C-alpha positions as CSV (number, residue, x, y, z in Angstrom):
1,M,0.0,0.0,0.0
2,G,1.2,3.4,-0.9
3,I,0.5,6.9,0.3
4,G,-2.3,7.3,-2.2
5,L,-4.2,4.4,-0.7
6,G,-4.0,6.0,2.8
7,F,-5.7,9.1,1.5
8,E,-8.3,7.0,-0.3
9,N,-9.0,5.0,2.9
10,S,-9.3,8.2,4.9
11,Q,-11.8,9.5,2.4
12,S,-13.8,6.3,2.6
13,L,-13.9,6.7,6.4
14,K,-14.8,10.4,6.3
15,N,-17.6,10.0,3.8
16,N,-18.9,6.6,5.1
17,N,-18.5,5.3,1.6
18,P,-16.2,2.3,1.4
19,K,-15.1,1.0,-2.0
20,I,-16.2,-2.6,-1.8
21,D,-13.5,-4.9,-3.2
22,Y,-13.8,-8.2,-1.4
23,Y,-16.3,-10.6,0.2
24,I,-15.3,-12.2,3.4
25,T,-16.9,-15.3,4.9
26,T,-16.4,-16.0,8.5
27,T,-16.1,-19.3,10.2
28,E,-19.8,-18.9,11.2
29,N,-20.6,-18.7,7.4
30,D,-21.5,-15.0,7.6
31,T,-20.6,-13.4,4.3
32,K,-20.3,-9.6,3.8
33,P,-18.9,-7.2,1.3
34,I,-16.0,-5.2,2.5
35,Q,-13.2,-2.7,1.6
36,L,-10.0,-4.4,2.6
37,I,-7.7,-1.8,4.2
38,G,-4.8,-4.0,5.2
39,T,-3.6,-7.2,6.7
40,T,-0.9,-8.5,9.0
41,S,0.1,-12.1,9.6
42,S,-2.7,-12.3,12.2
43,Y,-5.4,-9.8,11.4
44,L,-7.5,-8.3,8.6
45,F,-8.5,-4.6,8.7
46,Y,-11.6,-3.6,6.7
47,L,-14.6,-1.3,6.3
48,E,-18.2,-2.5,6.0
49,K,-20.9,-0.7,4.1
50,D,-22.8,1.8,6.3
51,N,-20.2,1.5,9.1
52,N,-17.4,4.1,9.3
53,H,-15.5,2.1,12.0
54,V,-12.5,0.1,11.0
55,Q,-13.2,-3.6,11.7
56,I,-10.4,-5.8,12.9
57,S,-10.8,-9.6,12.6
58,P,-8.3,-12.4,13.5
59,I,-7.4,-14.3,10.3
60,R,-8.3,-17.5,12.0
61,N,-12.0,-16.4,12.1
62,I,-12.0,-15.9,8.3
63,K,-13.0,-18.9,6.2
64,L,-12.8,-17.2,2.8
65,L,-11.6,-14.0,1.4
66,E,-12.8,-13.5,-2.2
67,A,-11.7,-10.7,-4.5
68,L,-14.4,-9.2,-6.6
69,S,-13.8,-8.9,-10.3
70,K,-13.3,-5.5,-11.9
71,E,-16.9,-5.6,-13.2
72,E,-18.3,-6.7,-9.8
73,R,-16.5,-3.9,-8.0
74,K,-17.7,-1.4,-10.5
75,A,-21.3,-2.6,-10.1
76,M,-21.2,-2.9,-6.3
77,N,-19.7,0.6,-5.9
78,K,-22.1,2.2,-8.4
79,K,-25.1,0.7,-6.7
80,Q,-23.7,1.8,-3.3
81,S,-23.2,5.4,-4.5
82,S,-26.8,5.6,-5.7
83,D,-28.2,4.4,-2.4
């Protein structure tokens, strides 16, 4: 991640408008669209739609992390900005 992404992430937080780029599925089979902010060897940091708080989840609680295709990201974020 570069400096530009830090600015983009801060704008997502400020405007409560995350740019959805992944789906995560937890070990409880709960799937949700997210904007992935970062990872460490133990944790995922992300934003959820309509929630301007950074979520932190232990990687062991994540069953699946699925990247959206370019077309899916475009459709998801277009739909989100029209809500």
